[in-house]
C-alpha positions in Angstrom: -33.9 -29.3 4.8 -31.1 -31.2 3.1 -27.7 -29.8 2.9 -27.4 -28.8 -0.4 -30.7 -26.4 0.5 -28.9 -25.5 3.0 -25.8 -24.3 1.3 -28.1 -23.0 -1.2 -30.0 -21.0 1.7 -26.8 -19.5 2.7 -25.6 -17.9 0.2 -29.1 -16.1 -0.8 -28.3 -15.0 3.3 -25.1 -13.7 2.6 -25.5 -12.0 -0.5 -28.0 -10.5 0.9 -26.3 -9.3 3.7 -23.6 -8.1 1.5 -26.0 -6.6 -0.8 -29.0 -5.3 0.5 -31.0 -7.4 -1.3 -32.1 -10.7 -2.8 -29.7 -12.2 -6.0 -31.6 -12.1 -9.2 -30.3 -15.7 -9.8 -28.8 -18.7 -8.2 -26.6 -21.3 -10.1 -25.3 -24.2 -9.0 -23.3 -27.3 -10.5 -22.7 -30.7 -9.0 -19.7 -32.1 -8.2 -18.9 -36.0 -9.7 -18.0 -39.7 -8.7 -16.6 -41.6 -11.4 -17.9 -45.3 -10.6 -15.7 -46.8 -13.4 -13.6 -45.5 -16.2 -10.9 -44.2 -14.9 -8.1 -42.7 -17.5 -10.2 -43.8 -20.1 -12.2 -40.2 -20.6 -8.8 -38.0 -22.1 -7.8 -41.6 -24.1 -11.6 -41.3 -26.0 -12.3 -43.9 -24.2 -16.1 -44.7 -21.9 -16.5 -43.5 -18.8 -19.5 -44.0 -16.0 -20.1 -40.9 -13.2 -22.8 -39.8 -11.6 -23.5 -36.6 -10.6 -23.3 -36.5 -7.4 -25.9 -34.1 -3.8 -23.2 -32.0 -3.6 -22.5 -28.6 -5.5 -20.9 -25.4 -5.9 -23.6 -22.1 -5.2 -23.3 -18.9 -6.6 -26.1 -16.1 -5.8 -25.5 -13.1 -7.9 -27.0 -10.0 -9.9 -25.6 -8.6 -13.0 -23.7 -5.6 -13.1 -23.5 -2.4 -15.5 -19.7 -2.4 -16.6 -17.7 -5.6 -17.5 -16.7 -6.2 -14.5 -16.7 -9.9 -12.3 -16.7 -10.0 -8.1 -17.4 -12.4 -6.1 -16.7 -13.3 -2.4 -16.0 -16.9 -1.4 -17.4 -17.9 1.9 -15.2 -21.5 1.7 -12.1 -18.9 1.3 -13.4 -15.9 3.3 -12.1 -13.7 0.3 -13.5 -11.7 -2.0 -11.8 -11.7 -5.9 -12.9 -9.8 -8.7 -11.3 -9.4 -12.6 -12.8 -7.6 -15.3 -13.8 -9.3 -18.8 -12.4 -7.2 -21.3 -8.8 -7.3 -19.4 -7.8 -11.0 -18.6 -4.9 -12.3 -16.9 -4.0 -15.2 -15.1 -2.4 -14.9 -11.6 -2.0 -18.2 -11.3 -3.5 -19.5 -8.8 -6.5 -19.5 -6.6 -10.1 -20.4 -7.0 -10.5 -16.9 -9.0 -8.6 -18.9 -11.9 -11.7 -21.0 -12.3 -13.8 -18.4 -13.0 -11.4 -16.0 -15.1 -11.2 -19.3 -16.7 -14.8 -19.7 -18.2 -15.0 -16.1 -18.9 -12.0 -16.4 -21.0 -13.4 -19.9 -23.0 -16.9 -18.0 -23.3 -15.2 -15.4 -25.2 -13.0 -17.4 -27.4 -16.9 -18.7 -28.5 -17.6 -15.6 -29.3 -20.1 -14.9 -26.6 -20.4 -11.3 -25.3 -20.5 -10.9 -21.7 -21.4 -8.7 -19.4 -20.3 -8.6 -15.4 -22.1 -9.7 -12.8 -21.4 -9.9 -9.0 -22.0 -12.5 -5.8 -21.6 -14.7 -3.6 -20.6 -18.2 -4.1 -20.2 -21.4 -1.6 -19.5 -24.7 -2.4 -19.5 -28.1 -0.4 -18.0 -30.4 -2.6 -14.5 -31.6 -0.9 -11.3 -29.5 -2.9 -8.8 -31.8 -4.4 -10.4 -34.8 -3.5 -11.3 -36.3 -6.7 -14.4 -34.8 -7.0 -14.5 -32.6 -9.4 -14.8 -29.5 -7.6 -13.5 -27.1 -10.5 -15.8 -28.5 -13.0 -18.9 -27.3 -10.6 -17.3 -24.2 -9.6 -16.6 -23.4 -13.6 -20.5 -25.1 -14.7 -21.4 -23.2 -12.2 -19.6 -19.9 -13.3 -21.0 -20.8 -17.3 -24.3 -20.8 -15.4 -23.9 -17.3 -14.1 -22.9 -15.8 -17.4 -25.1 -17.6 -19.2 -28.8 -16.5 -17.1 -27.0 -12.9 -17.2 -26.1 -12.7 -20.9 -29.8 -14.4 -21.6 -27.9 -16.7 -24.6 -29.0 -20.6 -24.9 -27.9 -23.3 -22.3 -26.3 -25.5 -24.1 -25.1 -28.7 -21.7 -22.6 -30.6 -24.4 -21.3 -26.7 -25.5 -20.8 -25.7 -21.7 -18.8 -28.9 -20.6 -16.5 -28.2 -24.0 -15.8 -25.1 -23.1 -15.2 -25.9 -19.1 -12.9 -28.1 -20.4 -10.7 -26.1 -23.0 -10.8 -23.5 -19.7 -9.0 -26.3 -17.4 -7.1 -27.5 -20.6 -5.5 -24.0 -21.5 -5.9 -21.1 -18.9 -5.5 -23.9 -15.7 -2.9 -26.2 -17.5 -4.4 -28.9 -16.1 -4.9 -31.8 -19.2 -8.3 -33.3 -18.5 -10.2 -35.2 -20.2 -14.4 -34.3 -20.7 -16.0 -36.3 -17.9 -15.9 -33.7 -15.1 -17.5 -31.1 -17.3 -19.7 -34.0 -19.0 -21.5 -35.1 -15.7 -21.9 -32.0 -14.2 -23.4 -29.7 -16.9 -25.5 -33.2 -17.7 -26.0 -35.5 -15.0 -29.9 -36.8 -13.8 -30.8 -37.9 -10.5 -30.8 -41.2 -10.0 -29.0 -42.4 -12.6 -25.4 -42.8 -13.5 -24.5 -41.3 -17.2 -22.2 -43.4 -19.9 -20.3 -41.0 -21.6 -18.3 -41.7 -24.8 -16.0 -39.8 -24.7 -15.4 -39.6 -28.2 -19.0 -38.5 -30.0 -19.9 -37.5 -26.2 -22.7 -39.7 -27.3 -24.6 -40.5 -23.9 -26.9 -42.6 -22.1 -28.4 -42.6 -18.7 -28.0 -46.3 -16.3 -30.4 -46.7 -13.7 -28.4 -47.1 -10.3 -29.9 -50.8 -9.0 -32.7 -50.7 -6.6 -31.6 -51.0 -2.9 -28.3 -49.7 -3.4 -26.2 -46.9 -2.6 -23.0 -45.1 -3.6 -20.7 -43.9 -0.9 -17.6 -42.0 -1.0 -14.5 -42.7 1.5 -12.1 -39.6 1.7 -9.1 -40.3 3.1 -8.0 -37.2 4.1 -5.3 -36.6 2.0 -4.8 -34.8 -1.2 -3.0 -34.1 -4.2 -2.5 -31.5 -7.1 -3.1 -32.1 -10.3 -0.8 -29.7 -12.2 1.8 -30.8 -10.3 1.1 -34.6 -10.3 1.7 -37.6 -13.1 -1.3 -36.9 -14.4 0.5 -35.3 -17.3 2.6 -37.8 -17.4 0.0 -40.5 -17.4 -1.6 -38.9 -20.7 2.3 -38.7 -22.6 2.6 -42.3 -21.9 -1.3 -43.0 -23.3 -0.4 -41.3 -26.3 2.6 -42.3 -26.5 1.3 -45.9 -26.7 -1.1 -45.6 -29.0 1.4 -44.1 -31.6 3.3 -47.3 -31.0 -0.1 -48.7 -31.7 -0.9 -47.0 -35.1 -4.5 -45.6 -33.5 -5.6 -42.4 -32.5 -6.3 -43.3 -29.3 -6.3 -46.3 -27.1 -10.0 -46.5 -27.4 -9.7 -48.0 -30.7 -7.5 -51.2 -29.3 -9.3 -54.1 -28.2 -8.2 -56.6 -24.8 -7.2 -59.1 -27.8 -5.2 -57.0 -30.3 -3.1 -55.5 -27.1 -2.6 -59.1 -25.8 -1.4 -59.6 -29.2 1.0 -56.4 -29.3 1.7 -56.0 -25.8 5.3 -57.4 -25.3 6.3 -55.3 -28.1 5.7 -52.7 -26.0 7.9 -51.4 -23.4 6.7 -52.2 -19.6 5.9 -48.9 -18.4 4.1 -47.9 -21.6 2.9 -51.2 -21.8 1.2 -51.4 -18.1 -0.4 -48.0 -18.8 -2.0 -49.5 -22.0 -3.6 -52.5 -20.7 -5.2 -50.9 -17.1 -6.5 -48.3 -20.1 -7.7 -50.8 -22.5 -9.0 -53.1 -19.8 -10.8 -50.1 -17.7 -12.7 -49.3 -21.2 -14.4 -52.9 -21.6 -14.7 -53.2 -17.6 -16.9 -49.8 -17.7 -19.5 -50.7 -20.6 -19.9 -54.1 -19.4 -20.8 -52.4 -16.1 -23.3 -50.8 -17.4 -24.8 -53.4 -18.8 -24.9 -54.3 -15.4 -26.3 -51.7 -13.8 -29.6 -51.7 -16.0 -29.7 -55.3 -15.1 -29.6 -53.8 -11.8 -26.5 -56.7 -11.3 -24.8 -55.2 -8.4 -23.1 -57.6 -8.1 -21.2 -57.9 -11.4 -20.7 -54.0 -10.8 -18.7 -54.8 -7.9 -16.9 -57.3 -9.2 -16.2 -55.1 -12.0 -14.9 -51.8 -9.5 -12.3 -54.0 -7.3 -10.7 -55.4 -10.9 -11.0 -51.3 -11.8 -8.7 -50.3 -7.9 -5.8 -53.2 -8.6 -5.6 -52.4 -12.5 -5.1 -48.3 -11.4 -3.4 -49.5 -7.8 -0.8 -52.4 -9.9 -1.0 -51.0 -13.9 -1.7 -47.2 -13.4 0.0 -46.8 -10.5 -1.7 -43.8 -9.3 -2.8 -45.1 -6.0 -1.0 -44.9 -2.8 -1.0 -46.6 0.7 -3.9 -45.0 2.2 -6.6 -45.2 -0.5 -5.7 -48.8 -0.7 -6.4 -49.0 2.7 -9.6 -47.7 2.8 -10.3 -50.1 -0.8 -9.7 -53.0 1.2 -11.4 -51.9 4.5 -14.8 -51.7 2.3 -14.7 -54.5 0.2 -14.2 -56.7 3.2 -17.5 -55.2 4.9 -20.6 -57.9 4.1 -22.3 -55.0 3.2 -19.8 -53.9 0.2 -21.1 -55.1 -3.5 -17.0 -53.3 -4.4 -14.6 -50.9 -3.5 -12.5 -48.9 -6.1 -10.2 -45.5 -6.3 -12.1 -42.4 -8.1 -10.4 -39.4 -9.3 -7.2 -38.9 -11.2 -5.2 -40.8 -8.0 -2.5 -39.8 -6.0 -5.2 -39.4 -3.1 -8.2 -38.4 -2.7 -11.9 -40.4 -2.2 -12.6 -44.0 -3.1 -16.2 -45.5 -3.9 -17.9 -48.0 -2.6 -21.2 -49.8 -4.1 -23.1 -50.7 -1.2 -26.3 -52.4 0.1 -28.8 -49.8 1.0 -30.1 -50.9 4.0 -26.2 -51.5 5.1 -24.9 -48.1 4.3 -24.7 -46.3 7.8 -22.9 -49.4 9.5 -20.4 -49.8 6.2 -19.6 -46.3 6.6 -19.2 -46.5 10.5 -17.3 -49.4 10.2 -15.1 -48.8 7.3 -14.1 -45.2 8.9 -13.5 -46.4 12.4 -11.5 -49.4 10.6 -9.8 -46.7 8.6 -8.8 -44.2 11.1 -7.6 -47.3 13.5 -5.4 -48.5 10.6 -3.6 -44.9 9.4 -4.0 -42.1 12.2 -6.4 -40.3 9.5 -9.7 -39.3 9.9 -12.1 -40.0 6.7 -14.9 -38.0 5.3 -17.7 -40.4 4.0 -20.3 -39.5 2.5 -24.1 -42.0 1.1 -24.5 -40.0 -2.4 -27.2 -39.8 -3.9 -27.4 -39.1 -8.3 -28.5 -35.7 -9.3 -29.4 -33.4 -11.6 -27.0 -31.3 -13.4 -25.9 -28.0 -13.5 -28.6 -25.4 -13.0 -30.1 -21.2 -12.5 -32.4 -20.2 -10.5 -34.4 -16.6 -11.0 -34.9 -15.7 -7.7 -36.1 -12.0 -8.0 -35.3 -8.7 -10.4 -34.2 -6.6 -7.7 -30.8 -5.3 -9.3 -31.9 -6.4 -12.5 -30.4 -4.3 -15.2 
């Protein structure tokens, strides 16, 4: 039994112990790692993430009222809310469930109540989209209980709205979109303006390794929202709707006119979009070396121009890039802490993980967590039992 199956079994067993009967449904939504294309999503550009084999699970059954009550195994606590009287407490995991209920109701979805048990193995605060996974698992739960059709793109948009307007994190669409629409064995090139997608196979003989630095950041309290404002200012200066509309040649021609910080922010976004499109083409050709080179360049840009790295991220990326099994590595996620991602030879993945972890701990005194990942499908629902159904 793999880790994902074990976690599913854990939430089902915990539900049975808590409620005395099997759950009616089990909802699942994965976290994600972005191979390349960082801070391009809210600039209406391109991203190249994959859904990972780490997820949030919810075992649940319908209720007769309009209350949602959930026990979190991760936090060892129960929390609840009334769908008719949503009110933010401003913190805690339950906010993401309330946010999703609020966004669904804004789309005139009539919601029924449910109760359940949740657990996840997407590291929290590591830049692997644990919040998007919880949002999409919650959306799957509501869809199952209420019987409305599942539209992955629409649900991703609603989850983004939930995070932007309820939680207060002005994220782009990438995290929710890949959690909703991921495809096993593939990364997904997402056009963040049109939401068109292109499935891209991972090169044969490669593995994706996530390197968790054991540092954390809080997006709401970080400089993430400042970076977004910098990009919007740069787009306005260049008289375009978004930085996606600026090609590298145009940027270079105008860059000297820009204020230095705005110039650096815009240069990252413009060049990162170009790198992302090139990386998708390289993946389709099975050209892991080119993808690795582009990942390396992405990290340098995020470190120097967008300034969202930190010493621990730079350290683990340098160690990864120096390993003989590694094609390329970069920080992944919003930055200011969290994880790096590396594309490595599959036959050297275990040695890579062990060697980089040991070198990082020796260098920093921090114990990293290292995950060799596979690409998984997006959010899903599994009917289990009619027991407890209304």
